[in-house]
C-alpha positions in Angstrom: -6.5 -2.5 -9.7 -3.4 -0.6 -10.1 0.4 -0.8 -8.0 -0.5 3.0 -5.9 -4.6 1.4 -5.3 -2.6 -2.1 -3.7 -0.1 0.3 -1.9 -2.6 2.2 -0.4 -4.0 -0.5 1.7 -0.2 -1.3 2.8 0.5 -1.1 7.0 1.9 2.4 7.2 4.2 0.9 10.6 5.8 -2.8 9.6 7.2 -4.7 13.0 10.9 -5.3 12.0 13.4 -6.8 13.7 17.2 -6.5 12.6 20.0 -9.1 13.1 23.6 -8.2 12.1 25.5 -11.7 11.0 28.9 -11.0 11.9 32.1 -13.4 13.2 34.1 -9.3 13.3 31.9 -6.4 15.0 29.7 -6.4 17.8 27.2 -3.8 19.0 29.4 -0.7 19.5 30.7 -1.4 15.9 27.8 -2.7 13.8 27.3 1.0 11.4 25.2 -1.5 9.5 22.8 -2.8 11.9 22.3 0.6 13.3 22.0 2.3 9.8 19.5 -0.7 8.8 17.6 0.5 12.1 16.8 4.0 11.9 16.1 4.2 8.3 13.2 1.9 9.5 12.2 4.9 12.0 12.8 7.5 9.7 10.0 5.7 7.5 7.9 5.2 10.6 8.6 1.5 11.4 9.2 0.1 14.8 11.6 -2.2 15.4 11.0 -5.2 17.9 14.7 -6.1 17.9 17.8 -6.4 17.3 20.7 -9.3 17.7 24.1 -9.1 16.1 25.0 -13.6 16.4 27.9 -14.9 14.5 28.5 -16.3 11.5 26.4 -19.8 12.3 23.9 -21.2 11.4 22.0 -22.3 14.2 22.7 -18.4 16.1 21.0 -16.7 13.1 18.0 -19.6 13.1 17.7 -18.8 16.6 17.8 -15.3 16.5 15.1 -15.4 14.3 12.9 -17.1 16.0 13.4 -15.3 19.5 12.1 -12.5 17.6 8.6 -11.8 16.7 8.2 -9.7 13.3 7.0 -9.3 10.9 9.7 -8.9 8.3 13.0 -10.1 9.6 16.9 -7.8 8.0 19.8 -9.8 8.4 22.8 -8.3 7.2 26.7 -9.6 6.8 27.0 -13.5 6.0 25.8 -13.1 2.2 28.6 -13.1 0.6 30.8 -16.6 -0.9 33.2 -17.3 2.0 32.8 -20.2 3.6 31.3 -18.6 6.8 29.0 -16.9 5.1 25.8 -19.0 5.7 22.7 -16.4 5.9 20.9 -17.1 3.0 21.5 -21.4 4.0 19.4 -20.3 7.5 16.3 -18.2 6.0 15.9 -21.7 4.1 14.4 -22.3 7.2 12.2 -20.1 7.9 11.0 -19.1 3.6 7.9 -21.3 2.1 8.3 -19.0 -1.0 11.2 -17.1 -2.6 11.1 -13.4 -4.2 13.9 -13.2 -6.3 13.8 -10.4 -7.8 14.5 -8.6 -4.8 18.5 -10.9 -4.9 18.3 -10.0 -9.1 17.5 -5.4 -9.2 20.0 -5.9 -5.5 22.7 -7.4 -7.9 22.2 -5.0 -10.6 21.9 -1.3 -8.7 25.0 -2.7 -6.7 26.6 -4.0 -10.5 26.3 0.0 -10.7 28.4 1.0 -8.7 30.9 -1.6 -7.3 31.2 -3.3 -11.1 31.6 -7.5 -12.0 31.9 -8.2 -7.8 27.7 -7.4 -7.1 27.6 -11.0 -8.8 29.7 -12.6 -5.9 26.8 -11.2 -3.4 23.9 -14.4 -2.2 21.2 -11.0 -1.3 18.2 -12.7 -1.0 14.7 -12.2 0.0 11.6 -14.5 0.6 8.5 -15.4 3.0 6.3 -17.8 5.4 4.0 -17.9 7.6 3.2 -14.0 7.3 6.7 -13.2 8.2 8.6 -11.7 5.1 12.8 -11.9 5.4 15.6 -10.0 3.6 19.1 -11.1 2.7 21.4 -7.9 2.7 25.1 -7.5 2.6 26.8 -6.3 5.9 28.7 -2.8 4.0 26.8 0.0 5.4 26.9 1.3 1.4 25.0 -2.1 0.5 22.4 -1.8 3.6 22.0 2.3 2.2 21.3 0.9 -1.1 19.2 -2.0 -0.2 17.3 -0.1 1.9 16.5 2.7 -0.1 16.2 1.8 -3.9 14.0 -1.6 -2.6 13.1 -2.8 0.8 12.1 0.8 1.9 9.5 2.0 -1.1 7.8 -1.7 -0.8 8.1 -2.8 3.1 4.5 -2.4 3.8 2.8 -3.5 0.3 4.9 -6.6 1.3 3.7 -6.8 4.8 -0.3 -6.9 2.6 0.6 -8.6 0.5 2.0 -11.7 2.5 -1.6 -10.9 4.7 -4.0 -11.5 2.8 
């Protein structure tokens, strides 16, 4: 079966949760979280939850556990500072990683920002029929990840995980 045939079986709308991880932003100044929600809705996906939490592993885990969704998109907390713990929080949920997402994201970022792209710990994985994406917190990075990687495959990913 071709990739296009697989995609035809994918749901057109996916239930998504957006969680912003930041010690400095509030909901009014969360441009990245707003951008993710807008882009999802433009593609007819359902945003079933939105949270903003501090860079604290326990708070991230609690936010994910408080929302029922097929896909969780977490933005922020993917750098290399001591406060950046989003990938570690997702380890609590993820049974299998999707390494291609992080690899491709850093490759595409390199084209935009050069060698600083290696500082990103953007990653994805899945478990119990749920998919998790960790995106950097910058709006430009969110747009890149959503446009080039996540949105084109979102329904297909959910279909494959639910098989």
